[in-house]
All heavy atoms as TSV, in Angstrom:
chain	resi	resn	atom	element	x	y	z
A	1	MET	N	N	41.623	179.647	43.667
A	1	MET	CA	C	42.914	179.185	44.132
A	1	MET	C	C	42.931	177.661	44.077
A	1	MET	O	O	41.954	177.009	44.403
A	1	MET	CB	C	43.134	179.647	45.572
A	1	MET	CG	C	44.405	179.098	46.167
A	1	MET	SD	S	44.638	179.440	47.931
A	1	MET	CE	C	44.705	181.191	47.936
A	2	LYS	N	N	44.044	177.119	43.652
A	2	LYS	CA	C	44.216	175.679	43.633
A	2	LYS	C	C	45.303	175.313	44.627
A	2	LYS	O	O	46.321	176.001	44.718
A	2	LYS	CB	C	44.609	175.188	42.244
A	2	LYS	CG	C	43.499	175.341	41.237
A	2	LYS	CD	C	43.893	174.729	39.916
A	2	LYS	CE	C	42.749	174.888	38.941
A	2	LYS	NZ	N	42.980	174.124	37.726
A	3	VAL	N	N	45.079	174.218	45.351
A	3	VAL	CA	C	46.015	173.762	46.368
A	3	VAL	C	C	46.249	172.267	46.168
A	3	VAL	O	O	45.298	171.517	45.944
A	3	VAL	CB	C	45.441	174.006	47.785
A	3	VAL	CG1	C	46.379	173.489	48.843
A	3	VAL	CG2	C	45.145	175.481	47.996
A	4	LEU	N	N	47.480	171.854	46.250
A	4	LEU	CA	C	47.813	170.437	46.164
A	4	LEU	C	C	48.102	169.942	47.577
A	4	LEU	O	O	48.973	170.484	48.266
A	4	LEU	CB	C	49.040	170.224	45.271
A	4	LEU	CG	C	49.588	168.802	45.209
A	4	LEU	CD1	C	48.569	167.879	44.557
A	4	LEU	CD2	C	50.884	168.781	44.434
A	5	ILE	N	N	47.352	168.937	48.009
A	5	ILE	CA	C	47.529	168.381	49.353
A	5	ILE	C	C	47.800	166.888	49.208
A	5	ILE	O	O	47.030	166.172	48.578
A	5	ILE	CB	C	46.270	168.582	50.214
A	5	ILE	CG1	C	45.930	170.064	50.343
A	5	ILE	CG2	C	46.467	167.959	51.595
A	5	ILE	CD1	C	44.608	170.327	51.028
A	6	GLU	N	N	48.874	166.433	49.801
A	6	GLU	CA	C	49.177	165.011	49.802
A	6	GLU	C	C	48.794	164.455	51.161
A	6	GLU	O	O	49.326	164.871	52.191
A	6	GLU	CB	C	50.656	164.780	49.516
A	6	GLU	CG	C	51.047	165.175	48.101
A	6	GLU	CD	C	52.482	164.833	47.761
A	6	GLU	OE1	O	53.052	163.922	48.403
A	6	GLU	OE2	O	53.020	165.460	46.847
A	7	ALA	N	N	47.841	163.530	51.166
A	7	ALA	CA	C	47.365	162.921	52.403
A	7	ALA	C	C	46.722	161.588	52.071
A	7	ALA	O	O	46.408	161.308	50.914
A	7	ALA	CB	C	46.355	163.836	53.090
A	8	THR	N	N	46.500	160.786	53.093
A	8	THR	CA	C	45.831	159.506	52.889
A	8	THR	C	C	44.324	159.738	52.778
A	8	THR	O	O	43.808	160.789	53.188
A	8	THR	CB	C	46.090	158.556	54.067
A	8	THR	OG1	O	45.506	159.118	55.244
A	8	THR	CG2	C	47.587	158.324	54.281
A	9	ILE	N	N	43.633	158.762	52.236
A	9	ILE	CA	C	42.180	158.852	52.144
A	9	ILE	C	C	41.573	158.957	53.543
A	9	ILE	O	O	40.604	159.695	53.756
A	9	ILE	CB	C	41.609	157.647	51.369
A	9	ILE	CG1	C	42.010	157.768	49.893
A	9	ILE	CG2	C	40.094	157.552	51.519
A	9	ILE	CD1	C	41.593	156.612	49.030
A	10	GLU	N	N	42.148	158.269	54.503
A	10	GLU	CA	C	41.641	158.335	55.871
A	10	GLU	C	C	41.750	159.757	56.421
A	10	GLU	O	O	40.837	160.249	57.088
A	10	GLU	CB	C	42.410	157.356	56.777
A	10	GLU	CG	C	42.137	155.893	56.482
A	10	GLU	CD	C	42.907	155.364	55.266
A	10	GLU	OE1	O	43.892	156.000	54.827
A	10	GLU	OE2	O	42.493	154.318	54.743
A	11	THR	N	N	42.859	160.437	56.123
A	11	THR	CA	C	43.034	161.820	56.579
A	11	THR	C	C	42.020	162.734	55.909
A	11	THR	O	O	41.429	163.607	56.557
A	11	THR	CB	C	44.467	162.301	56.285
A	11	THR	OG1	O	45.391	161.424	56.927
A	11	THR	CG2	C	44.683	163.709	56.788
A	12	PHE	N	N	41.793	162.533	54.614
A	12	PHE	CA	C	40.782	163.334	53.928
A	12	PHE	C	C	39.390	163.073	54.503
A	12	PHE	O	O	38.597	163.995	54.662
A	12	PHE	CB	C	40.785	163.065	52.422
A	12	PHE	CG	C	41.836	163.838	51.683
A	12	PHE	CD1	C	42.768	163.187	50.895
A	12	PHE	CD2	C	41.899	165.216	51.763
A	12	PHE	CE1	C	43.733	163.894	50.202
A	12	PHE	CE2	C	42.862	165.938	51.066
A	12	PHE	CZ	C	43.779	165.269	50.294
A	13	ASN	N	N	39.090	161.820	54.820
A	13	ASN	CA	C	37.795	161.519	55.436
A	13	ASN	C	C	37.652	162.204	56.789
A	13	ASN	O	O	36.573	162.698	57.127
A	13	ASN	CB	C	37.589	160.013	55.560
A	13	ASN	CG	C	37.240	159.369	54.239
A	13	ASN	OD1	O	36.569	159.978	53.408
A	13	ASN	ND2	N	37.679	158.146	54.034
A	14	ASP	N	N	38.733	162.256	57.562
A	14	ASP	CA	C	38.711	162.978	58.840
A	14	ASP	C	C	38.462	164.469	58.611
A	14	ASP	O	O	37.698	165.105	59.350
A	14	ASP	CB	C	40.026	162.789	59.604
A	14	ASP	CG	C	40.200	161.381	60.136
A	14	ASP	OD1	O	39.195	160.633	60.200
A	14	ASP	OD2	O	41.345	161.024	60.483
A	15	LEU	N	N	39.090	165.024	57.579
A	15	LEU	CA	C	38.892	166.434	57.251
A	15	LEU	C	C	37.446	166.695	56.824
A	15	LEU	O	O	36.830	167.675	57.244
A	15	LEU	CB	C	39.867	166.856	56.149
A	15	LEU	CG	C	39.798	168.301	55.682
A	15	LEU	CD1	C	40.013	169.280	56.841
A	15	LEU	CD2	C	40.818	168.553	54.586
A	16	ILE	N	N	36.890	165.807	56.016
A	16	ILE	CA	C	35.492	165.937	55.592
A	16	ILE	C	C	34.572	165.926	56.812
A	16	ILE	O	O	33.659	166.748	56.920
A	16	ILE	CB	C	35.111	164.813	54.599
A	16	ILE	CG1	C	35.815	165.068	53.262
A	16	ILE	CG2	C	33.608	164.721	54.422
A	16	ILE	CD1	C	35.727	163.904	52.290
A	17	THR	N	N	34.820	165.028	57.739
A	17	THR	CA	C	34.013	164.954	58.961
A	17	THR	C	C	34.116	166.254	59.756
A	17	THR	O	O	33.119	166.751	60.278
A	17	THR	CB	C	34.464	163.763	59.828
A	17	THR	OG1	O	34.320	162.559	59.065
A	17	THR	CG2	C	33.640	163.667	61.095
A	18	ALA	N	N	35.309	166.817	59.791
A	18	ALA	CA	C	35.521	168.047	60.565
A	18	ALA	C	C	34.829	169.258	59.949
A	18	ALA	O	O	34.384	170.152	60.671
A	18	ALA	CB	C	37.019	168.318	60.711
A	19	ILE	N	N	34.717	169.300	58.626
A	19	ILE	CA	C	34.157	170.494	57.980
A	19	ILE	C	C	32.701	170.345	57.544
A	19	ILE	O	O	32.082	171.315	57.127
A	19	ILE	CB	C	35.006	170.942	56.772
A	19	ILE	CG1	C	34.953	169.930	55.629
A	19	ILE	CG2	C	36.424	171.244	57.192
A	19	ILE	CD1	C	35.620	170.387	54.352
A	20	GLU	N	N	32.132	169.135	57.643
A	20	GLU	CA	C	30.796	168.913	57.082
A	20	GLU	C	C	29.697	169.709	57.774
A	20	GLU	O	O	28.668	169.991	57.171
A	20	GLU	CB	C	30.452	167.435	57.032
A	20	GLU	CG	C	30.255	166.764	58.353
A	20	GLU	CD	C	30.043	165.265	58.182
A	20	GLU	OE1	O	29.806	164.800	57.057
A	20	GLU	OE2	O	30.145	164.560	59.192
A	21	SER	N	N	29.909	170.122	59.005
A	21	SER	CA	C	28.870	170.890	59.700
A	21	SER	C	C	28.905	172.378	59.344
A	21	SER	O	O	27.999	173.118	59.707
A	21	SER	CB	C	29.004	170.716	61.212
A	21	SER	OG	O	30.249	171.227	61.642
A	22	ASN	N	N	29.939	172.806	58.629
A	22	ASN	CA	C	30.061	174.215	58.247
A	22	ASN	C	C	29.553	174.391	56.820
A	22	ASN	O	O	30.200	173.956	55.868
A	22	ASN	CB	C	31.525	174.666	58.369
A	22	ASN	CG	C	31.709	176.144	58.143
A	22	ASN	OD1	O	30.922	176.784	57.460
A	22	ASN	ND2	N	32.779	176.688	58.708
A	23	SER	N	N	28.404	175.037	56.684
A	23	SER	CA	C	27.804	175.191	55.348
A	23	SER	C	C	28.655	176.049	54.418
A	23	SER	O	O	28.543	175.933	53.197
A	23	SER	CB	C	26.396	175.781	55.465
A	23	SER	OG	O	26.447	177.074	56.048
A	24	ASN	N	N	29.521	176.903	54.966
A	24	ASN	CA	C	30.411	177.714	54.131
A	24	ASN	C	C	31.470	176.864	53.431
A	24	ASN	O	O	32.069	177.300	52.456
A	24	ASN	CB	C	31.106	178.795	54.962
A	24	ASN	CG	C	30.146	179.844	55.465
A	24	ASN	OD1	O	29.140	180.146	54.819
A	24	ASN	ND2	N	30.436	180.391	56.631
A	25	LEU	N	N	31.688	175.661	53.932
A	25	LEU	CA	C	32.724	174.791	53.370
A	25	LEU	C	C	32.131	173.611	52.598
A	25	LEU	O	O	32.836	172.649	52.285
A	25	LEU	CB	C	33.635	174.279	54.493
A	25	LEU	CG	C	34.411	175.362	55.255
A	25	LEU	CD1	C	35.153	174.756	56.433
A	25	LEU	CD2	C	35.374	176.081	54.334
A	26	ALA	N	N	30.850	173.700	52.252
A	26	ALA	CA	C	30.190	172.609	51.532
A	26	ALA	C	C	30.863	172.330	50.190
A	26	ALA	O	O	31.022	171.169	49.796
A	26	ALA	CB	C	28.712	172.917	51.343
A	27	ASP	N	N	31.272	173.378	49.482
A	27	ASP	CA	C	31.924	173.195	48.188
A	27	ASP	C	C	33.267	172.488	48.348
A	27	ASP	O	O	33.613	171.600	47.561
A	27	ASP	CB	C	32.101	174.542	47.484
A	27	ASP	CG	C	32.621	174.389	46.071
A	27	ASP	OD1	O	32.055	173.552	45.325
A	27	ASP	OD2	O	33.588	175.081	45.704
A	28	VAL	N	N	34.016	172.847	49.372
A	28	VAL	CA	C	35.304	172.197	49.634
A	28	VAL	C	C	35.073	170.727	49.972
A	28	VAL	O	O	35.779	169.839	49.476
A	28	VAL	CB	C	36.063	172.912	50.782
A	28	VAL	CG1	C	37.310	172.141	51.174
A	28	VAL	CG2	C	36.406	174.332	50.380
A	29	LYS	N	N	34.058	170.450	50.797
A	29	LYS	CA	C	33.715	169.071	51.156
A	29	LYS	C	C	33.371	168.266	49.908
A	29	LYS	O	O	33.859	167.142	49.735
A	29	LYS	CB	C	32.537	169.070	52.125
A	29	LYS	CG	C	32.028	167.705	52.494
A	29	LYS	CD	C	30.788	167.840	53.380
A	29	LYS	CE	C	30.002	166.578	53.449
A	29	LYS	NZ	N	29.143	166.326	52.313
A	30	ASN	N	N	32.571	168.838	49.016
A	30	ASN	CA	C	32.197	168.142	47.784
A	30	ASN	C	C	33.412	167.868	46.912
A	30	ASN	O	O	33.525	166.798	46.303
A	30	ASN	CB	C	31.161	168.954	47.009
A	30	ASN	CG	C	29.829	168.989	47.710
A	30	ASN	OD1	O	29.523	168.123	48.517
A	30	ASN	ND2	N	29.044	170.007	47.410
A	31	GLN	N	N	34.331	168.823	46.834
A	31	GLN	CA	C	35.538	168.626	46.035
A	31	GLN	C	C	36.410	167.511	46.618
A	31	GLN	O	O	36.994	166.708	45.873
A	31	GLN	CB	C	36.335	169.925	45.953
A	31	GLN	CG	C	35.666	170.981	45.102
A	31	GLN	CD	C	36.483	172.254	45.045
A	31	GLN	OE1	O	37.669	172.219	44.780
A	31	GLN	NE2	N	35.829	173.373	45.304
A	32	LEU	N	N	36.505	167.453	47.940
A	32	LEU	CA	C	37.283	166.393	48.581
A	32	LEU	C	C	36.654	165.029	48.317
A	32	LEU	O	O	37.361	164.060	48.003
A	32	LEU	CB	C	37.386	166.635	50.090
A	32	LEU	CG	C	38.288	167.779	50.523
A	32	LEU	CD1	C	38.118	168.057	52.005
A	32	LEU	CD2	C	39.737	167.463	50.204
A	33	GLU	N	N	35.327	164.945	48.418
A	33	GLU	CA	C	34.645	163.676	48.155
A	33	GLU	C	C	34.839	163.243	46.707
A	33	GLU	O	O	35.059	162.056	46.433
A	33	GLU	CB	C	33.153	163.810	48.490
A	33	GLU	CG	C	32.902	163.931	49.977
A	33	GLU	CD	C	31.459	164.234	50.319
A	33	GLU	OE1	O	30.735	164.820	49.482
A	33	GLU	OE2	O	31.059	163.893	51.450
A	34	THR	N	N	34.790	164.186	45.790
A	34	THR	CA	C	35.009	163.877	44.376
A	34	THR	C	C	36.442	163.412	44.142
A	34	THR	O	O	36.684	162.447	43.407
A	34	THR	CB	C	34.697	165.101	43.500
A	34	THR	OG1	O	33.329	165.463	43.695
A	34	THR	CG2	C	34.948	164.816	42.030
A	35	ALA	N	N	37.394	164.076	44.772
A	35	ALA	CA	C	38.805	163.693	44.622
A	35	ALA	C	C	39.041	162.275	45.122
A	35	ALA	O	O	39.772	161.499	44.490
A	35	ALA	CB	C	39.696	164.683	45.368
A	36	ILE	N	N	38.415	161.925	46.232
A	36	ILE	CA	C	38.556	160.562	46.765
A	36	ILE	C	C	37.963	159.558	45.786
A	36	ILE	O	O	38.570	158.518	45.498
A	36	ILE	CB	C	37.879	160.450	48.151
A	36	ILE	CG1	C	38.690	161.232	49.190
A	36	ILE	CG2	C	37.740	158.993	48.575
A	36	ILE	CD1	C	37.994	161.391	50.523
A	37	ALA	N	N	36.805	159.858	45.244
A	37	ALA	CA	C	36.155	158.947	44.298
A	37	ALA	C	C	36.979	158.786	43.030
A	37	ALA	O	O	37.088	157.686	42.479
A	37	ALA	CB	C	34.758	159.456	43.960
A	38	MET	N	N	37.554	159.877	42.545
A	38	MET	CA	C	38.348	159.819	41.312
A	38	MET	C	C	39.695	159.140	41.529
A	38	MET	O	O	40.270	158.590	40.591
A	38	MET	CB	C	38.554	161.229	40.754
A	38	MET	CG	C	37.281	161.906	40.297
A	38	MET	SD	S	36.401	161.005	39.018
A	38	MET	CE	C	37.528	161.195	37.659
A	39	GLN	N	N	40.211	159.179	42.725
A	39	GLN	CA	C	41.498	158.557	43.032
A	39	GLN	C	C	41.457	157.056	42.752
A	39	GLN	O	O	42.420	156.461	42.322
A	39	GLN	CB	C	41.862	158.808	44.498
A	39	GLN	CG	C	43.130	158.147	44.958
A	39	GLN	CD	C	44.379	158.706	44.317
A	39	GLN	OE1	O	44.412	159.852	43.907
A	39	GLN	NE2	N	45.411	157.911	44.227
A	40	ASP	N	N	40.292	156.453	42.987
A	40	ASP	CA	C	40.150	155.007	42.845
A	40	ASP	C	C	39.650	154.609	41.457
A	40	ASP	O	O	39.387	153.450	41.204
A	40	ASP	CB	C	39.192	154.470	43.919
A	40	ASP	CG	C	39.271	152.963	44.033
A	40	ASP	OD1	O	40.370	152.404	43.851
A	40	ASP	OD2	O	38.229	152.345	44.275
A	41	HIS	N	N	39.534	155.578	40.539
A	41	HIS	CA	C	39.028	155.273	39.199
A	41	HIS	C	C	40.095	154.550	38.386
A	41	HIS	O	O	41.176	155.062	38.165
A	41	HIS	CB	C	38.611	156.557	38.478
A	41	HIS	CG	C	38.146	156.325	37.084
A	41	HIS	ND1	N	36.930	155.770	36.797
A	41	HIS	CD2	C	38.744	156.546	35.897
A	41	HIS	CE1	C	36.798	155.663	35.501
A	41	HIS	NE2	N	37.880	156.132	34.915
A	42	ASP	N	N	39.788	153.346	37.971
A	42	ASP	CA	C	40.705	152.560	37.152
A	42	ASP	C	C	39.934	152.006	35.949
A	42	ASP	O	O	39.202	151.032	36.079
A	42	ASP	CB	C	41.301	151.413	37.965
A	42	ASP	CG	C	42.337	150.619	37.197
A	42	ASP	OD1	O	42.598	150.930	36.005
A	42	ASP	OD2	O	42.906	149.671	37.773
A	43	PRO	N	N	40.083	152.656	34.776
A	43	PRO	CA	C	39.324	152.236	33.604
A	43	PRO	C	C	39.562	150.788	33.200
A	43	PRO	O	O	38.711	150.173	32.586
A	43	PRO	CB	C	39.790	153.177	32.498
A	43	PRO	CG	C	40.506	154.281	33.163
A	43	PRO	CD	C	40.940	153.786	34.506
A	44	SER	N	N	40.711	150.231	33.561
A	44	SER	CA	C	40.993	148.855	33.159
A	44	SER	C	C	40.073	147.858	33.862
A	44	SER	O	O	39.928	146.725	33.426
A	44	SER	CB	C	42.450	148.504	33.441
A	44	SER	OG	O	42.695	148.473	34.839
A	45	LYS	N	N	39.437	148.277	34.969
A	45	LYS	CA	C	38.522	147.399	35.697
A	45	LYS	C	C	37.097	147.471	35.150
A	45	LYS	O	O	36.242	146.708	35.569
A	45	LYS	CB	C	38.506	147.771	37.183
A	45	LYS	CG	C	39.821	147.554	37.882
A	45	LYS	CD	C	39.721	147.989	39.329
A	45	LYS	CE	C	41.049	147.859	40.035
A	45	LYS	NZ	N	40.985	148.376	41.405
A	46	GLU	N	N	36.836	148.396	34.240
A	46	GLU	CA	C	35.491	148.570	33.712
A	46	GLU	C	C	35.209	147.571	32.599
A	46	GLU	O	O	36.081	147.236	31.807
A	46	GLU	CB	C	35.310	149.982	33.174
A	46	GLU	CG	C	35.344	151.034	34.249
A	46	GLU	CD	C	35.099	152.426	33.682
A	46	GLU	OE1	O	34.821	152.565	32.477
A	46	GLU	OE2	O	35.195	153.384	34.463
A	47	VAL	N	N	33.993	147.100	32.553
A	47	VAL	CA	C	33.552	146.206	31.492
A	47	VAL	C	C	32.788	147.051	30.481
A	47	VAL	O	O	31.776	147.661	30.824
A	47	VAL	CB	C	32.645	145.088	32.051
A	47	VAL	CG1	C	32.145	144.195	30.929
A	47	VAL	CG2	C	33.391	144.291	33.111
A	48	PRO	N	N	33.266	147.120	29.231
A	48	PRO	CA	C	32.576	147.945	28.236
A	48	PRO	C	C	31.181	147.411	27.939
A	48	PRO	O	O	30.959	146.206	27.916
A	48	PRO	CB	C	33.456	147.861	26.992
A	48	PRO	CG	C	34.643	147.057	27.361
A	48	PRO	CD	C	34.439	146.476	28.703
A	49	LYS	N	N	30.254	148.336	27.728
A	49	LYS	CA	C	28.909	147.953	27.305
A	49	LYS	C	C	28.884	147.877	25.788
A	49	LYS	O	O	29.740	148.440	25.109
A	49	LYS	CB	C	27.889	148.982	27.799
A	49	LYS	CG	C	27.683	148.942	29.295
A	49	LYS	CD	C	26.542	149.854	29.707
A	49	LYS	CE	C	26.298	149.768	31.194
A	49	LYS	NZ	N	25.228	150.671	31.623
A	50	GLU	N	N	27.891	147.175	25.258
A	50	GLU	CA	C	27.746	147.039	23.815
A	50	GLU	C	C	27.657	148.424	23.174
A	50	GLU	O	O	26.913	149.283	23.619
A	50	GLU	CB	C	26.483	146.246	23.493
A	50	GLU	CG	C	26.324	145.960	22.018
A	50	GLU	CD	C	25.103	145.110	21.732
A	50	GLU	OE1	O	24.640	144.401	22.628
A	50	GLU	OE2	O	24.633	145.183	20.592
A	51	GLY	N	N	28.484	148.665	22.171
A	51	GLY	CA	C	28.498	149.943	21.477
A	51	GLY	C	C	29.543	150.917	21.989
A	51	GLY	O	O	29.779	151.952	21.382
A	52	ASP	N	N	30.186	150.615	23.124
A	52	ASP	CA	C	31.236	151.497	23.645
A	52	ASP	C	C	32.465	151.434	22.758
A	52	ASP	O	O	32.824	150.375	22.228
A	52	ASP	CB	C	31.651	151.074	25.057
A	52	ASP	CG	C	30.707	151.574	26.124
A	52	ASP	OD1	O	29.779	152.323	25.793
A	52	ASP	OD2	O	30.908	151.210	27.303
A	53	HIS	N	N	33.125	152.559	22.623
A	53	HIS	CA	C	34.400	152.595	21.913
A	53	HIS	C	C	35.437	151.922	22.812
A	53	HIS	O	O	35.463	152.146	24.023
A	53	HIS	CB	C	34.794	154.052	21.630
A	53	HIS	CG	C	35.944	154.176	20.696
A	53	HIS	ND1	N	37.238	154.005	21.101
A	53	HIS	CD2	C	35.994	154.442	19.371
A	53	HIS	CE1	C	38.050	154.171	20.080
A	53	HIS	NE2	N	37.313	154.440	19.007
A	54	PRO	N	N	36.321	151.081	22.268
A	54	PRO	CA	C	37.258	150.333	23.116
A	54	PRO	C	C	38.303	151.198	23.821
A	54	PRO	O	O	38.908	150.751	24.789
A	54	PRO	CB	C	37.928	149.365	22.137
A	54	PRO	CG	C	37.733	149.976	20.792
A	54	PRO	CD	C	36.456	150.757	20.853
A	55	ILE	N	N	38.517	152.434	23.361
A	55	ILE	CA	C	39.540	153.276	23.973
A	55	ILE	C	C	38.942	154.401	24.824
A	55	ILE	O	O	39.491	154.761	25.861
A	55	ILE	CB	C	40.451	153.886	22.877
A	55	ILE	CG1	C	41.177	152.766	22.138
A	55	ILE	CG2	C	41.437	154.872	23.477
A	55	ILE	CD1	C	41.987	153.215	20.973
A	56	ILE	N	N	37.801	154.922	24.441
A	56	ILE	CA	C	37.221	156.065	25.129
A	56	ILE	C	C	36.464	155.621	26.377
A	56	ILE	O	O	35.615	154.745	26.315
A	56	ILE	CB	C	36.275	156.847	24.180
A	56	ILE	CG1	C	37.062	157.341	22.962
A	56	ILE	CG2	C	35.603	157.993	24.916
A	56	ILE	CD1	C	36.210	157.963	21.886
A	57	ASP	N	N	36.793	156.244	27.541
A	57	ASP	CA	C	36.122	155.944	28.796
A	57	ASP	C	C	34.663	156.387	28.770
A	57	ASP	O	O	34.327	157.388	28.163
A	57	ASP	CB	C	36.793	156.674	29.973
A	57	ASP	CG	C	38.015	155.953	30.489
A	57	ASP	OD1	O	38.158	154.760	30.183
A	57	ASP	OD2	O	38.803	156.587	31.221
A	58	ARG	N	N	33.828	155.654	29.453
A	58	ARG	CA	C	32.437	156.037	29.640
A	58	ARG	C	C	32.292	156.493	31.081
A	58	ARG	O	O	32.640	155.788	32.013
A	58	ARG	CB	C	31.510	154.844	29.378
A	58	ARG	CG	C	30.068	155.122	29.691
A	58	ARG	CD	C	29.155	153.943	29.386
A	58	ARG	NE	N	29.793	152.650	29.239
A	58	ARG	CZ	C	29.937	151.777	30.226
A	58	ARG	NH1	N	29.508	152.039	31.417
A	58	ARG	NH2	N	30.498	150.616	29.993
A	59	PHE	N	N	31.801	157.700	31.290
A	59	PHE	CA	C	31.598	158.228	32.632
A	59	PHE	C	C	30.104	158.276	32.908
A	59	PHE	O	O	29.339	158.790	32.102
A	59	PHE	CB	C	32.208	159.618	32.783
A	59	PHE	CG	C	33.699	159.597	32.752
A	59	PHE	CD1	C	34.374	159.842	31.569
A	59	PHE	CD2	C	34.416	159.295	33.889
A	59	PHE	CE1	C	35.763	159.805	31.535
A	59	PHE	CE2	C	35.799	159.256	33.846
A	59	PHE	CZ	C	36.467	159.508	32.671
A	60	GLU	N	N	29.688	157.731	34.023
A	60	GLU	CA	C	28.272	157.719	34.378
A	60	GLU	C	C	28.067	158.435	35.684
A	60	GLU	O	O	28.851	158.441	36.541
A	60	GLU	CB	C	27.756	156.292	34.492
A	60	GLU	CG	C	27.851	155.563	33.178
A	60	GLU	CD	C	27.442	154.099	33.280
A	60	GLU	OE1	O	27.255	153.590	34.386
A	60	GLU	OE2	O	27.319	153.477	32.240
């Protein structure tokens, strides 16, 4: 199931704190943490390394 939730990063962090002690929700917690990290991804701020293609993003 996929769910779209609109909330602030602070609200998501509060939700992560609330569910982190429940091992049954570890996957949901990981997905929320990944979503927060990806929200702030801005390729224009990245400095290309030698040999990188100028258009294709490098994910590390």
